Structures are given as C-alpha cells and as structure tokens.
N, C-alpha and C positions, 0 to 999 in steps of 0.2 A: 563435465559440467562446465561449459564457459558462460560467462557474463559478458554481454555486449550491448552496444546502443540499439535503442529501439528503432525498427523500419516500418515504413507504413504498411507494408504487406504483413505486419505480426498483430495488426488492428483486431481482425476478427477473433483471432487467438485469444487475445488479452481480454476482449471484452467476455469470451465464454468462460475464461478461468475464472475472471472476478465473479460474475453471476453464481458459478457452480461451488466455489469456494464460499461465499457469503451463506448459499442455502445449506452446505454440509458442515462448516467448520464453526459457524458463528450461532447455529441453531439453538445451542444450549445455555446462549446467554442473551438472546433477543427473542421476541414473540414473532409469531409467522407473519404476523401484519407488519411489523417492523423490516423482518427480512424482505418481504415482498417491495416495501419503498425503497429500503436500500439497494437490494438487489436489480432494482429497475431504474435507479435513480438517472442513469445515464443511459439513453436509449438508441442514440443513432450513432452509426460508425462514424460519421462526420465529428459529432461530439467528442467521440473518443480521440481521434486523429488530433482535432484541435488542442485537447487537454494534454494528450502526450507529446506531441511536438512543441509545445509552449512550454516545455518544461525539459530538464535533464533525465531522460527514461531510459532505464535498462532491463533487459530481459535475460533471464538464466535459461540456458538452452541444454538439453541432455537428448541425446539420441534423435536429434532434429526437432524435437518438440519443445516449446516453451514451458518450462516448469514452475516459473515464478516471474513477477514483475516488480518494479518500484521506479518511484521518480521523486524528482527533487526540483521544488519551484524555484524561480529566479530569486524569490525574499528568503529562500533558506528553510524550507519547509520540506517533510516528506509528506507529500500529498496521498501517495498510494503505495503498499508494499503487501503484496500477496503471493502466496505460494499454492500451488493446484492441490486442490484437495486430498490427490492421493500420493503428493510427494510431501507430508507435511514432517517434520523434525529431522530432516537431512542436510540441514546446512545450508539451504537456499537461501531461505530469507536473510540468515546472516552474511551470506556472501553479497548478496544484493545490498543488504546496509552497509556494509564495508564499503563498496563502491559508490553508494551514495554519500557516505562519510568523507572519503577521499576526494570527490568532485567538491563537496561542500566547502574543505579545506583548500582546495585548488583554487577555488571562487573568492576566497578572503573571508569566508564565514567563520567566526570563532565559535559560535555555538548551532544548534540545528533543533529544532522543533518538530513535533508532529502531534495529531489527535488520535491517540489509540483506543480502540474499541475496548469493551471489557475483557475479551479473547486476548487481543495482543499485547495488552498491558505487561503482563510478565513478562514476555519475549522483550519487550523494549527495557523493562526495568533490569534483566539480567545482562543488558548490554550497556548498562550505565546511564539510562533515560531517569530522569527523575519526575516525579508529578508536580506539575506547577498549579493545576487546579483540576476539579471535577465538574465537567459540565454537563448539561442537557442539551443537547445539538438537534435543531429542528430542520429535517428535510421533508418538502412536500407535506407540511402540517403533522408530521409523526415525530415525535420527541426520541431522542437517542441518548443513551447515558454513555459518555467517554471521557478522556482524559487528555487534558493538554500536556504535553511531556516535553523536556529539554534535556539535549546533553551538551556539555561544554567541550569544544573540539580542541 
C-alpha cells in the first residue's frame, strides 16, 4: 500500500468509498435516516473536487485501487478520514493519519483537531486524541452525535 497526494481523477472513487463506508461501517451507531443524510451530504463531483483540492488530501492505494483517504484543512483540522468498507482494521487509516499529522507539523501546527463519529472515536483515542466535547452536529436538519477531539503534536 502506498499513500500519495490526491489527484482529480480520484474524486469519483473517493465519493463512492465515502458513501459505501458510511452505509456499512456506521450503521451500528446511527439510524438509517441519519446515514441517508450523511451519506448524501455531498452530492456532486464538483463539490467533492472543491473540498478535496482546498485541503491537503491523501489517498491510500493498494493494487491500483483507493482503499482509504483523508484530508487536513488549512486550519489544522482532519475533515475526512475514511477506509473502504472491505479494508477495515488493516492499518490504512493509521497510515493516512500519520501522513496527515506529519503534514500538520510541517505546516507549523502544534495541535490537530477532528470531529469524530461515534464509530471513529475509539480509533482516534487509540492514536492519542482526547475528547474536548461531545456535540450534536446538524447536517441538513438532522442531528448527529459526534466528538470534537484534539491531539497535541
């Protein structure tokens, strides 16, 4: 597996991975209504391209296929970190997180934040992130429990 910078040609694969992962991996922690809103929160490929191009985005590739992706905003926040539904617990998210943290350090950030889902919270805790607060985030009039987490770099 290699971790490399995002290319525009990765966009459709990333959008598909995002949606499939949410509907498979997060179904134990969120209702079907919540999954529908979350999984469809970014609809167009143009929206995806804009979101991914405006941040430091990396993909994990194995066998020519994208197995995960993550991005770091210019304000030092991990916006997205997703692993393909069929490749969970293989170190992909950990490798992407290492790259994101390295990038954050190189940009002069002394800490890094994220909003972790119920599902992702244990992963981030295992990597040294601490819960700053529990919150109900609103996306398209639907509320989702998640956690603002931070790690000092």
